[in-house]
C-alpha positions in Angstrom: -104.6 45.0 -70.7 -105.2 48.6 -69.7 -104.8 49.7 -73.3 -107.4 47.1 -74.4 -109.8 48.4 -71.8 -109.3 52.0 -72.9 -109.7 51.1 -76.6 -112.9 49.2 -75.8 -114.3 52.2 -73.8 -113.3 54.5 -76.7 -115.0 52.2 -79.2 -118.1 52.1 -77.0 -118.1 55.9 -76.9 -117.8 56.1 -80.7 -120.6 53.6 -81.0 -122.8 55.6 -78.7 -122.0 58.8 -80.6 -122.7 57.0 -83.9 -126.1 55.7 -82.8 -127.0 59.0 -81.3 -126.1 60.7 -84.6 -128.2 58.1 -86.5 -131.2 58.8 -84.2 -130.8 62.5 -84.8 -130.6 62.0 -88.6 -133.7 59.8 -88.4 -135.6 62.5 -86.5 -134.5 65.1 -89.1 -135.7 62.9 -91.9 -139.0 62.3 -90.2 -139.4 66.1 -89.7 -138.6 66.7 -93.3 -141.2 64.2 -94.4 -143.8 65.8 -92.1 -143.0 69.2 -93.6 -143.3 67.9 -97.1 -146.7 66.3 -96.2 -147.8 69.7 -94.7 -146.7 71.5 -97.9 -148.8 69.0 -100.0 -151.8 69.6 -97.8 -151.3 73.4 -98.0 -151.1 73.1 -101.8 -154.3 71.2 -102.0 -156.0 73.6 -99.6 -154.8 76.5 -101.8 -156.3 74.8 -104.9 -159.6 74.3 -103.1 -159.7 78.0 -101.9 -158.9 79.1 -105.5 -161.8 77.0 -106.8 -164.1 78.4 -104.1 -163.1 82.0 -105.0 -163.8 81.2 -108.7 -167.2 79.8 -107.8 -168.1 82.8 -105.6 -166.9 85.2 -108.4 -169.1 83.4 -111.0 -172.1 83.5 -108.6 -171.4 87.2 -108.0 -171.3 87.9 -111.7 -174.4 85.9 -112.3 -176.2 87.7 -109.5 -175.1 91.1 -110.9 -176.4 90.1 -114.3 -179.7 88.9 -112.8 -180.1 92.1 -110.8 -179.3 94.2 -113.8 -181.9 92.3 -115.9 -184.5 92.6 -113.1 -183.9 96.4 -112.9 -184.2 96.8 -116.6 -187.5 94.8 -116.5 -188.8 97.0 -113.7 -187.8 100.1 -115.7 -189.7 98.8 -118.8 -192.7 98.0 -116.6 -192.6 101.5 -115.1 -192.3 103.1 -118.6 -195.3 101.1 -119.8 -197.3 102.1 -116.7 -196.4 105.8 -117.1 -197.2 105.7 -120.9 -200.5 103.9 -120.2 -201.5 106.5 -117.6 -200.5 109.4 -119.9 -202.7 108.0 -122.7 -205.7 107.7 -120.4 
C-alpha cells in the first residue's frame, strides 16, 4: 500500500513536471512566433524606408537639374542684357 502511494506521488510529480515543461515549450514557441512576426515587420519597414530614400534621391536629382537649368537660364538672360547694353 505504501509503495502504491509512493508510486502515485512520483507519477503525479512527473505529470506536473511534464505539464510544466509543455507550458514552457509553448511559451518559447509563442515567443519565437512573435520574433518572426517582428522580423517580417522590420523587413517591410526596411523596404519602405528604402523606397522613401529612392524617392528622396530622385527628387533631389530632379531639383538639382531644375536648379542648374534655372541658373543657366539666368546666365543666358544676363548675357543678353549685358550684350544689349553694350550695343546701345
